[in-house]
N, C-alpha and C positions, 0 to 999 in steps of 0.2 A: 504494500500500500504506500503510495507516494502522494504527498500534498502537492496540489497544483499551485499553491501560493507559498513557496518555501521561505519567503522573506517575512512572513507574518509569524510573530511569536504568540502562539495560541496559549502558552502557559500563563500568560498574564490574565487570561480570561478563565482560569481553571484553578482556583485557590482552595477549594473545599474538598475534603475527603470524608466519606461516611464510615469507612472501616479500615483497620490496620491490624495485621497479625504480628504480635510481639511476643517472642519467646514462647510462653506456655499458655497464651490466651489470645482471644480475638477481641479487640477494642472496637466497640460500636458507638458512634455518635448518637446519643438518644434524641431521635428526631421528634419525639413527643414534646420535648422541652424547648425546642427552638421556636422563635428566634432569641428569646431572652436568656436562656441558659445553654451553654455549650458543655454538656456533661458527657463523658464516655462511660459506657457500661462494659465491665470486663467479663467476658464469657469464657469460662474455663472448661465447660463440658458441651457436648453436642446438644444435650437437653436445654442448657442455658441459651444456646443459639436458636433452637426451635421455638422456645418461649419468646425470645426477642423478636423473631420473625412474626409470630402470631400477634404479639402485642404492638406491632408497628414501631418498635425501636429502630429497626432497619426496614426499609420499604423501597419499592421500585423493583420491577422484575429482574433486571440484571444484578442489582445489589443483593437481592435475596438469593440468587443462584450462587454468587461469589461467597456470601456468608455461609451457605450450606456446604460448599466445598471445603471451607476452612473448618466447619464443624466436624466433617469426616476426619480431617487431620487430627483434631482434638480427641475424637473418639479412638482413633488408631493409637495415639500416644497413651491413652489410658490402658489399652490392652497390653502394652509393653511388647517384649520380644517373644511373640507366639508364632507358631507356624502359619503360613498364609491360609491354609484351609480353615484353621480355627478363626483367623481374622475375618474371612469371608462370612462364616456362619454367625459370628457375633456382631458384625457390623451391619448385616442386612436389616435387623429390626431398627437400628439407628437410622438407616437410610429411609425406611418407611415412615418413621416418626417425623423426620424432617420434611418429607414429601407432603405429609398431611397438614403441615402448618399453614400453607396458603395454596390451595389446590388450583386456582385459576391461572396463576403465572407459570407458563410452560418452562421458563428458564430454570425454575427450581428443579423440576423433574429432569431437565436436560443436563444440568450440572451434576446432579446425583448419578445420572446414567453414565456420564464421563468418568466419575470417580469409581463407580461399580465396574465399568469396563477395564479400567487400569488395574483394579484389584483382581479381576478375573484372569488377567494375563501376567500378573506379577509372580515372582518367586520369593526368595528370601529377602529381596530388596523392597518388599511391598510398602514399608513405611516411607522410604525415600521416594518411591514412585508416586504415592498419594500426595506428598508434599510438593513435588514437582508439578503435578497436574493442577493442584489448587493455585499455585503461582501462575501457571499458564492461563488458566481460566480468567484470572484477574488482569494479567498484562494484555491478553488478547482483546478483552473488552475495552480497555482504554484505547488501544490502537484502532479498533473498529469504530469507536465513537468519534475519534479525530477524523477518520476517513469519511464516515457518514456525514459529519459536519460539512466537509468540503462538497460532497455530492449533493446534499440538500441545498446548501447555499447557492450552488450553481443554477438552481431552478428559480431563484428569486431575483426580481428586477430591482435595480437601484432605486432607493427612495420608498421602499415598501414598508407597510405596517404589518405586524404579525400579532396573532393572538395564540396563547398557549394555555393548556389546561393541566391541572394537577402539577406534579413535579417530576421532571424527566432529566434532571441535571446530574451534577456530580454526586449529589446526595442519593440518587437512585441507581448509580452505576459505579464502575471503578474510577470514573473521572470524566470530565467534559460533558457527558450526557448524550442523550439520543436526540429528542426534539429540541432540548435546550442547547445541545451541541450544535445543531444547525443554526440556532439563533445566535450563539456565541460566534460561530464562524461568519455568519452574515453581518454581525456588528463589526467584527474585526476587519472584514472586507469592505466596510462602509456601504453595504447594500441595504441594511435594515435601518430605517429612520425612526420607527416607533415600535415599542414592545408593550403588549398588554397581557396581563395574566388574570385568569379567573381565581376567585377565592377558593373554589373547589370544596364545597360542603360535602359531608359534615365534618371531615377532619381538617379542613382548611389547609391542605398541602400547598395550594397556590399562595395563600395569604401568609402562612407561617414560614414556608420553605422557599418557594420559587423566587419571590421578590427579594427575600433576604439573601439568597444565594447569588442572584444577579447583582445585588448591592455590594457584596464582597468583591466582585470583579469590576466594579465601577460602571456597570451597565444600567442605564436608567430604564425603569419599567413602571408602568401604571397598573395598579390593581383595580379590578372591577368586581362587583357582585356577580355571581353566576347568572342571576336573572337579568343583568344588564347587557348580556352578550348580543342578543338580537338587536337591541337599540344601537349598540356600538357598531355592529357589522353593517347596519343600514346607513351609517354616517359617511362611509367611504374612507375611513381611517385604517381599515384592515384589508389586506389583500390575500394573505395566507393564514389559515388556521393550521398550526403545527403541533401535533400530538405524538405521544409514544404509543406503545402497545404492550399488553400483557400476553396476548396470544393472537397470531395471525393464522387463519385456517387456509386449507388448500385452495379455496375459491376466492381468497382475498378479503373475507370478512374479518373484522378486527374487534377483539375484546379489549376494552380499555376502561379507565376510570369512569364511573357513572357520570353521565352528563356529556360524554363525548358524542354520542349519537345525536343528541339534540343540537349540538354545535354544528355537526355535519349537515343536518337538515337545513338549518338556518343559513349556513354558508352556501349551500346549493341554491337556496331561494334567492340570495342576493348576488349570485354569480361569482362568489369567491372560491378559492381553491383550498382543498384539504390535503395536507401532507402527513403521512404516518411514517415515523422514523423509529426503527427498532433493529437490534442485531438479528442475524440469521437464526440464532438460538431461540428466538421468539416464534419462528415459523413452525407450525405444527402440520406437516403434510399428512399425518395420520388422521386428522380431523377434517372432515369434508367441508363443513360450513359452521357458521356461528350458532346454528340451531343445536349443534351437538356439544356446545361448551357448557361445562358446569359453572354457573354463576354463583360466586360466593355471596352469602348473606351474613352480615354481622349483627351483633346485639342491637335490637331496636332501641335500647337505652341511649345509644349514641346520638339518636335524633331527638330524644326527649329532654335533653339538658345540655349544658356546656360548662366545662370547668368545675364539675361536681355540683352544679346548681341546676335543679330541675326547672325547665321553662315551659313545660306543657302540663295541662291539668291531669290529675290522677285518673286512670281508667282509659286514657287515650292509647290506641294501638299505633304502631309504626311499622313500616315496611322499609328495610334497609339493605337493598342490594348494593354492592360496592363496585360492580362493573356493569357495562352494557355492551351490546354488540352493534357496531356500525357496519351496515351492509357495504360490500365492495363497490356497489354502484354509486355510492356517495363519496368515494375516495378518488382523488386525482393522481396521487403518486405514493408509492410505497418505497421507502429508502432503507436498504440494508447495506452492510459493508460489502456485499457482493455486487451491488449496483442499484440503479433506479428502475423501478417498474411502473408502467402505466397500463391501463386497461387494454386487453383483458388480463386480469391478474392470474387467473387459474393457469393459463398456458405459460405465462411468464414465470410464475413460481415453480411450476413443474420443470421448466427448462433449467432454472437455477439449481433446483434440487438435483436434477440428473447430472448437471455439470460438476456437482460436488463443490 
């Protein structure tokens, strides 16, 4: 992968890291506490990591996969110097517990499958092989994000305004980000004139994370309420809606943070374009369409209050899906590190998959 703008120093737009493996532990930046507290949680066991994934200490599909890979390394170290056959048997339940922490994000299962595959082929060096694979999963993600940033930015006309949803930046990946990586690259190349971010209810990933992360990099961004998106898009200030993905199916349907589908519908109405940016590990060729995706639902209590204070009358029920599916027909471009795809996505994805 080679940058087409080698003179641009993208590192100045990439100062945040969500996870770091240090000695005997995985340090995770507690994203529930941002932006006012920058606390790291030390995970010393795989179960610690699984709980952190479930509790949204770490979030974002690529970051979840990376954290899970490091969790396998932690579990392996707990086993000590046992034969590889014993390691395979004892680690399998660990892999399954990690996979159950967030079922919608395909990167989690993908990363665990990579770790399982290494273990299946390893001999007495199985500990070292797992460590090397976890490092590779992390470093490959950062390289992929930088490349996707270049590819996506190439689609954007100078002077454009962009709108993004949820958080798809360094906090959600190994660094730079997916959709936010495109925005970073577009700003660095002086193509993007305005950046807008939705608050992203109910966990406010946009309000708490995205605008804070961009602020760390000196990128000016304007926050909007989720409900203001249609009005904003009707004003002519936005040309691209740029989002990430938790799963891309074989026909090009995309599961992403709840609210993405309605942004896609409104964008189509106003003649704007929608770009989905995600690593190839997010593509699930074994799932035919979005209708086959298991949509995670979280505790309804997340909608019934905020910051420990109930805001809704007792007895009120809530429905709290955390993802929705955007049909391929509403998407203008899918960007992965393997290249840029336009409709028809099913044939393009199949060709990319076959090319390896």
